[in-house]
Every structure is written in C-alpha cells, then in structure tokens.
N, C-alpha and C positions, 0 to 999 in steps of 0.2 A: 097795205097790206107791204112786208118786209120783205122787201129783194136782195137775197143774202147772198146770191152768185152774183152782184155788180158789189155789195161790198167785201164781200170774202175777195174777189181781184183784186179789188183795191189794196184790202190789207197786203198787202204781198213786200218781197224782199225788197223791195225797188223803193216803193213808197217809204218803206220803216225806215232806209237807207236816208233818202232826202228830209224827213222829215224830221228825225233823229238828227240829221246834220246839221240842219237849219236852227233848232232848239238847239242843242250844244253852242251854236256860232253865236246864237242872241244872248245866250248867258254870260258868255264868254264877256260881249260888247256890253252888256248889264253892270255887270263884276266890275269891267275896267273902268266905263263910265260913271262908278259910286263909287269906289278906291283913289282916297284921297292922298296919300301917304303911299305909294306905291314903293318907295326906293330903290326906281328904275326894277321895279315887276313887271317884265311885258309877258301874258297870256295871249299863244298866237293859235289862228287853227291854220290849216290847209288840205282843201280836201279834192279826191279826183277819185273818178268811176269807182274806185275796190277800199281805198283805204283813207282816211284820217287820221293827222295827226296833232296834237294840242300839243305845243311848245312853250317850257315856263322858262326864262331867263332870268334869273337877276344877278345884280353884282356880285354880291355877296354868299353867293351858293350854284352848285353846279345845276349845269340844264338837266330837267328831268321832264318828262314828256310821258303821252297817254296814245296809246294808238289803234283806233280803231277800223277793223278787217269786216270788208263784206263780202260774206261767203254764199254759197245756195242757197240756203236756206236760214242762218242766222248773220247775226254777226256777233262778233271775237273782240271785244275791248281788253288789250294791254294795259295794265297797272305799272305806274314805274315802279321802282325798286327802290326802297328804302334800308337804307345802310345794306349791309350783308345780306338780307332777305330778298328771294328773289323776287321780278316783281308776279304781280297773282294777275289773275285773268277773270272776266266774267262773260257769259253768252249771253246773248239779247236773243230771244225768234219772237217776229212777228205775230199775234194771233187776233184772230176776231172774235170777241165775247159774245155771251149769247141775246143782250140788246145789238148786234153790230156794230161798234167799235169798233176801231184797231187801237191795239194795246201792245205793250213789249214783255214777254215774260223773262223773269229772272228769276233764276232759282225758280223757288215754287208761287213766285208773287207775279199778278200782272198786275202790269203799271202803264200810267199812261206815261205819256212821252216827256215831261216835265218832270217828272219822278225817275224816267230813266238818265235822263241826264244830270239830275241830283245825284242818281248811286254814280255817275262815270266825274264827275265834277268835284262837288263837297269836298272830298276831304284834300285835292287838288288846290282848290282853293283858300280854304280857310283853314284846314291841317297844320300840323306841327312845319310841314315844310314853305307853308307859303309866305 
C-alpha cells in the first residue's frame, strides 16, 4: 500500500530545493563538458541555504545571471534581463502526484525535476545570449 504521508513529507520545499539545485548543477556540468568551443564562456552556480545564483561570464558580452530563491513553500526563479526588458520570473512549487511522486509545478504544468531545470536553463545555455 502507498504510504502517502511519508511520500508527502519527503516532497517538502527542502527536498525540492536540494534536488533542483543538484539537477541544475549536473546539467551545467554536462553542458560545460560537451561544449567544445565556448569562446571563453563560463557558467557557474553557487548555492547556499536559500539562494542559488547561476552566472554566465563571457569575454564578448556582459555577465548575466539567474537567481533561484527558496521561500517557505515555493522557489522563485529570476531570469536575466534582455536588453531593455526587465527580467522575468517563474514560480516553482513542489507537489506530490496521484502516483506519489514529487514533481515541480510551474504555471499550470507539473514537471519532473529535469524538466524544471530545462525551463530554467535552456534559453540561458542555448538561446540568443549563449
């Protein structure tokens, strides 16, 4: 039988924060290892208890960054500013699915942690400013 109480407790904001930060770090490492001609481009992540900052440094453009902030029940992701546009943000909320799996809700979509990492990183790593 499903122990939904334990599964729900495990799907806490602390668990979601740790898993998401580990996944983002692993994805950045994979990207760095598979990027041959990065032209001096460096992407780094620093994480503390409630904040993670992903920084992109390149000799040919200004530094940009993504900031993840852990709040009481959600993670707020601040995306970089593009030109004159203000940076956007997204809200990620941990939830337990009907099958008892821990997922992240972004907008109206329930995503696995790799999908949440992709939402955060994809345009940063592969977009116009990459």
